[in-house]
C-alpha atoms as one frame of an Amber mdcrd trajectory, in Angstrom:
protein
  26.115 -51.086  22.720  23.899 -52.114  19.815  20.161 -52.424  20.261  18.664
 -55.871  20.145  17.358 -56.879  16.723  13.806 -55.669  16.295  14.035 -53.396
  19.341  13.272 -50.238  17.338  10.193 -51.857  15.833   8.942 -52.764  19.316
   9.809 -49.450  20.968   6.833 -47.446  22.239   5.733 -44.774  19.786   5.626
 -41.356  21.507   3.215 -39.928  18.901   0.851 -42.864  19.435   1.086 -42.319
  23.195   0.185 -38.642  22.858  -2.754 -39.277  20.515  -4.002 -42.360  22.369
  -3.745 -40.761  25.792  -5.699 -37.740  24.520  -8.470 -40.027  23.237  -8.456
 -42.053  26.476  -8.941 -38.823  28.433 -11.363 -37.122  26.014 -13.720 -40.111
  26.038 -13.466 -40.507  29.839 -12.149 -44.068  29.705 -10.577 -43.550  33.156
 -14.040 -43.334  34.680 -14.390 -47.088  34.275 -10.952 -48.522  33.465  -7.583
 -48.714  35.182  -4.570 -48.004  32.976  -1.378 -47.039  34.778   0.103 -45.184
  31.806  -2.890 -42.835  31.839  -2.970 -42.531  35.635  -6.412 -44.124  35.490
  -7.836 -46.103  38.376 -11.415 -46.816  37.370 -12.922 -50.004  38.736 -16.275
 -50.341  36.971 -14.827 -51.981  33.854 -11.920 -54.392  33.667  -8.396 -53.172
  34.262  -6.549 -52.717  30.998  -3.237 -53.495  32.721  -2.279 -57.152  33.101
  -5.330 -58.179  31.088  -4.655 -61.486  29.279  -7.663 -61.014  26.946  -6.361
 -57.696  25.661  -5.413 -57.669  21.994  -5.778 -54.910  19.459  -8.567 -56.713
  17.587 -10.450 -57.305  20.831 -10.025 -53.673  21.903 -11.216 -52.358  18.518
 -14.290 -54.594  18.658 -15.237 -53.598  22.210 -14.599 -49.879  21.679 -16.586
 -49.845  18.444 -19.471 -52.096  19.493 -19.571 -51.993  23.277 -19.719 -55.020
  25.551 -21.705 -55.606  28.720 -21.971 -52.273  30.546 -19.573 -50.560  28.142
 -21.329 -48.447  25.544 -20.481 -48.447  21.863 -18.262 -45.604  20.727 -18.614
 -46.549  17.050 -20.978 -43.663  16.389 -18.927 -41.141  18.361 -15.393 -41.937
  17.224 -13.964 -42.363  13.741 -12.492 -45.716  12.773  -9.059 -44.082  12.881
  -9.649 -42.830  16.430 -10.828 -46.281  17.527  -7.753 -47.849  15.938  -5.452
 -45.312  17.622  -7.073 -45.765  21.030  -6.929 -49.558  20.772  -3.282 -49.504
  19.681  -2.422 -47.115  22.533  -4.108 -49.323  25.119  -2.410 -52.471  23.867
   1.048 -50.909  23.529   1.017 -49.037  26.841  -0.855 -51.439  29.143   1.341
 -53.046  31.781   2.038 -56.679  31.127
């Protein structure tokens, strides 16, 4: 059976998952956020699963600059790490 057109382009990237999950864990995101893919159940910050506001641009902005109680990670993470973490969260969050 042939894959649906565009299915390969939309398939989860295992390398992104590995790198993003490592960043999620290394920066203790699970302390505050729920993300089922990471086994995270934090409740201080918003859940990253089923979050209608979640987009990559939004995630990059919040990770880099902070928002509300969330601190800025812009001085701790490289732009590439922020981009990878944001892409991981968006691709692997439950919808």
